[in-house]
N, C-alpha and C positions, 0 to 999 in steps of 0.2 A: 130592225125597227128601233129608232132612237128612243132612249128612256130618260126619265127625269129622276135624279137620285138625291135625297137628302141625306148627307154624310155627317154624322155627329161624332166629335172627338173631344177630348178634354182641352187640348191646346192645338194651335196650328201655326206653322212657321209664318213670319221669320222670328218672332220674338222667342219662341221656345222651340228647340229641335231635339226630339227624342225619337225613339223606335216608332211609337204609335203616331206621332205627328208626321214623320216621314212616310209611313204607310199611307195615311190620309192623303197627303200632298201627291204621292205617286198615283194612287187610285184616281183622284180628281183630275190631275192633268191628262192621264191617259184617256179617261172617258170623255173629257171636254175636247181633246184633240180628234176624237172620232164622232163628234156630233151629238153626244149625249149632253143633257143639261144637268149640271151638278151645282148644289147648294151646300156649302160646308157651314155648320154651326159649331162654335167652340166657346170656351171661356178664356178671355184674354187677360183680365186683371181681377184681383181681390182687393177690396177697399174697406174702410171703416165706416162707411155710411149706414144710414138706418136700414134695417133688415127688409123694409118694404120698398126699397129703391133699387129696382132692376134697370140697368141702362145698357145700350148696345150701340154698335155702329156697323154699317153695311159698307164693304169695300171690295175691291178685286185684288187678288194677289196671284201673280203669274197666270193670269187669265181665269182664275177661279173665284166665284162669288163666295164671299165669306161674311157671315154675321158673327161678330166678336161680342160676346157678353161681359159685362163687369158685374161681379157678385159681391155682395157685402160679406164680411168675415162671418156674420151671423148666419147668412144664407149658406155659406160654406159648411159651417158646423152642422146645420140641419142636413145639408146635402150629403155629408159623410154618412148619415144615417140611411138615406135613400131617395128623398123626394124634395122637389122644390116646385111649389104651386105657381109662383110667378113665372118661373122658366117655362113651365108646362103651358100656361096660358099664352105666353108669347109664341111658343112653337105651334100651338093650335092656329093662331092667326097667320103665321108664316106658311103653314100647311095649306090653308085655305087659298093663299095666293100663288104659292109655288106649285101645288098640286103634284107631288112626287108620285112615281110609280113604285118606288122602293125606298125604305128608310134603312140605312146601313149604319150601325152603331159600332164604333171602335172603343172598346172598354166601356165602363160606365162612369169612370171616375169624373167628378165635378158635374157632368151633365146628369148623372143619376138615372133614374128610370123615366124621366120626363120624355125623351124622344120616343121610347118604346110605348109609353102610355098614349101618346098622341097618335102614333101609327095604329095602335089597336083600336082606338076610338073611330078613326077614319078608315078602317078596314084596308090599311095599306101593308103589303107584304114587308117582312123584316128579315135582315141579316145581322148577325153579331160577330164581330172578330174579337176573340178573347186575347188580349195582350197581358192580362195581369189577373188578380183574383178579386176585383172589386165586388162581383156579385156575391162573393162569399164573406169578404173581409172588409171592414170600414177603413182599414189602413192599407189595403191593396196587397199586402205582402205575405200574409200567413206566417208572420214571424213574431214571436213572443218578445216582450221588452227585455227579458233576460237573455235573448239570443237563441232560445230554443225553437225549433220548428214546429208550426201548427198545422194540423191536418184537417181543419174545418171549423167552422163557427161553433162556439159554445158561449152563450151569453155572458156568463160570469168572467170567463177568460177574455172575451172581447172587451168587456168593461175594464178589466186590468190593462189591456193594451192601450185603450183610449186614455186612461189615466196616465200611462207612461209617456203620452205626448208632452206632459209636464216634466221638466227635468228633474225635479226633486223626486217625483215618484219613479222616474226611469232609472235613476242612479241607485235607488233603493232596490228596485227590482233586479238590477244587474248584479248588485253586491249581495243581496240577501233574499234570493227568490223563495227559500224555504220559509221565510216569514211572510212575504208579500201574498203568495198564492193562497195560503190558508186564511189570511186576513180578509181577502175579497170573498172568499167562500163564506167566512164567517158573517161579514156584512150583508151578504145576500140572505143568510139564514135568520139573522136577528134584526127585527124591525127597528129597534131604537138605534143601534149602530148603523144600520143601512140608511135610515132616513137622514143621518147626519152627513153622509156622503152622496145623497140623492140616488141611492142604489135602486129602489123600486122603480122610479120613472126610467132610469137609463136601462134597466133590464127589459122593461116594457118595450121600449123603442127598439132595442137590439133583437128581441124575439120577433117583433113586427118586420124589422128589416130583414131578418133571415127569411121569413115567409114570403114577403112581397117580392124580393129580388129573385128568388129561385123560381117563384110562380111566373114572374115576368119573363125570365129566361126560358122557361118551358113553354111559353107561348109563341116564341119566335118561330119563323118558318125554317130557318137554317143557320148553321154556325160555319163561319169561314176562319178557323183558328190557325195559329202559327204552328202549333204542335198537337199531337194527340195527348201528350202529357197533361196539358192544361185542361183538356176535355175530360180526361180520367179523373183529375181532381175535383172537377165539378160534378161528375157522376157520382162520386162517393159521398157527395154532399147534397143529393136530391135531383141533379139533372137527369132528364128523361133518356133512357137508352134509344128511344125511337127518333130523336131529333137528327135530321140530316146533317152530316158533318162533311165539309169539303176543306181539307188542309191545303192551305196555300202559303208561299214564302213571302210574296210581295217584296222581292229584292230586285232592284233594278240597277245593273252596272252603269247605265247611263248617267247616273247621279255623280259618278266619280271621274276625276281626271285620270287619264291613261298614265300609269307609272313608267318611268324610265328604268330599264333594267340595271340592277346594282350587282356588281360582283360580290360573291359571298366570301367573307374573310375566313380562311380555313383555320386561323389561329385564334378566333374569337367567336363566341356564341352571344348573340344579341337578343335578349329576352325583351318583351314589351307588353305593356297594358294600354288599351285605349278605351275610353268610355266615360261613364258618369263616375264622379268621385263622391262615394257615399258608403256608409258602413255595410249596407246590404251587399255591396259589390265586393267586399272582402279585400280592398286594396291594402289595408293594414296587415292582413294575413300574408299577402304577397310580400310586403316589405320585411316582415319578420322572418319569412322563410328565406328571402334572399340574403338577409344579414346573417342567418345561420349558415347558408352556403358560404358566405365570405369567411365566416369563422372556421369552417371545417374542411374546406376544400384545399388540398395540398398539391394539386397537379399543375401543369404548365399552362393549361388552356386559359386564355383570357375570357371574361364574360362581363356583361353589363346588363342593366335594367333600365329601360326608358318608360316613364309613365306619362301618357298623355290624357288630359282631362282638366276640367275647370275647378281649380282649387278654391276659387272664391265662393263656390255654391254652398259649401258647408264649412264655415271658418273654423269652428272648434275642432272638427275632424281633420281639416287641413293642417292645423297646428300639430296634431299627433303624427300625421304622415311626414311632415317636414322633420320632425324629431327622429322618426324611424328611418328617414332617408340619409342619415349622415354617413355617407361613404363616397369615395371618389368614382365608384362605378355604378352609382345610382343618380339618374337624372330625372327631375320633375319638370316637364316641358309645358305644363299648363294647357289651356284650351287650344283646340285646333279646328281648322275648317273641315267640315264633314266631307266635302268633295275631295280633299287631299288625303283621305284615309288610305287608299291604295298605295300612294307614294310613300306614306309613312310606314306602312307594312312592309313595303319593298326594301326597307333599310333594317328589317328585323329578320330573325331566324325562326321565331316562335312567338305566338301570342298567348298570354296566360289570362284565363278567365276564372278568377278565384271566388265567385259568388257564394254567399252563405245563406240565401233564401231560396225558396222553391222557384228558381229562375225558369221563365218560360223558355225563351231562347235568346241570348244576347245576340243583336244583329252583327257584332263585330266577329262572331265565328264565321258567318256567311262571307264577311268581308275578307277574312284571313284566307279562307278556302279559294275565294276568287283571286287572291294574290298568291296562290300556291304556298301558303304558310300553314303549318300545323297548329292546332290549338291544345293548350294544356288546360284542362278544365275541372271544376269541381264535379264529383260524382253525385249530381243532384239534378232533379227536375228535368226540363227539356234539354239541358246540356248533353245528358246521356243519349238523347234521341238523334242528335246530329254529330256528336263526337263518338267515334267508336275506338275504344282503347286499343293501342298497338296498330291501328290502321291509318287513320287520318289525324290522330293526336294521342294524348295520354290523359288518363283520368286520375285524380287524386281525392282523398277524403275531404268532405267539406270542412273547412275551418282548421284543417290540420297542418300546422306549420311544418312539422317534421315530414309528413307525407309530401307535401309540395316541395320542400327542399330536396327530398329524396328523387322526385321526378326531375327536377332541374339538374340535379347531380348526374342523372343518367345521361342527359344530353351532352354533359361534359366528358363523361367516361366513355360514351359509345359514338364514335365519330360518324357513323353511318346512320344513326337513328333518326335525326331531324330530316336529312335528305330523303330517306326512305318514307317517312310519314308524309313529307311535303309532296312527294311523287304520287301518293294515293289519295290526296284530297281532290274533291269534285266541287265545282262551283255550283250554286243553287240554279234551279231550273230557270229558264227564260221568263223574264217578267211578262213578256207578250203572251205566253202560254198561260200563266196565272190569270191574267186579266180577261182573256178569252173565255176561261173557265168561269170566272166570276160573272161576266155578262150572261153567259148561258145559264148560270144559277139564277141571276136576276129574272130573266125571261121565264125560267121554269117555275119559280114560286110565284110569279106574277100572273101567269095565264089563268090559273083556276080562280083567283080573285076577280080578275077582269070579267070573265065569263059569268061568274056569280053576280057581280054588279050589273051587268047588262040584262041578265034575266030578271033581276028584281025590278 
């Protein structure tokens, strides 16, 4: 039976293309091609207009109906807390006309709890795909300003992280965390000091955010996450153990151009990084480790590192990376077309994934395995769920330059290591299989609600 699905995601191609955006596009195209009606809602732009000015445009992209919202920066600030009443009202009106059978939310970033609140109000079944930690963390990443890992929301610590979005606070936090952490706790405990930094109001909002977001998540009918890891992180912070979980990969090889086989150069090891250029991805850690390898390796094997990713996205960080990349065997290639990923991977011997945050699962690992290339990844988060040390890749300690250099050195010293790991890689399961399971899930959670509505 054809369904009507409202699909909510923070961004949608072609303007922005990341893991969540590609998942949304794949789901929407597949469903549409099989007779289901799909309406995507997303945030297209952020602007400086008045906070009561919500605008949108409706269009079609690759056969998918898309409503693209423009939010003011003031709305975005509020939305980082959790709610946007203007957006929610608009979604109520859209729901009345589109009349979805299921609301599927991918992350909660930018859209906030609005799509779920609307679904609950209209008694529409809901599915959430967790791609990050938005329901726990206002900054999505569970990463402190000083680089330390966070294991769940604590209002005072969350306030500290929000303050670190301002560069002055962030630099102080990175260089003197022993001062900044006690400072924010003191500000929370002393009304006079706290009032100067608006601490009481901020703490109140953060406590409300923590309560509302986890309560909303616990009301959904099912989760369709990318890893069990991300579910466990939410469970340790209030997610119900009884919520149905259907882990899916949402990885479609049809998105990629077929690579032309390239002979492997036995006298050279070609390391590579593909993806977002951002501090949380640990690209600086990779460059420091590679430079250490340059300084310490005395063998005859040639080796190189090629980094693919948009350096213009974070200018200050890009400057640091360019400084660290000063070597004849390091190549910063810039942005690349996503459909060419397998071709680029075909020219490498191993992919390095040096993330320093609680990474859910970088899609490049699936891409590497599809190209029969092993992954060298940080021993953290969902990476350890898909990369098995000494089987389809190697793991190294998060943010540890020396340990990453050691892992790369092994590839140089052990000629059979990378070919052996490559042979044991397995591509993700077929996208068709994932989507058939998702549609069964839609029907499964929808049937009880439809029967209830008919009886009423």
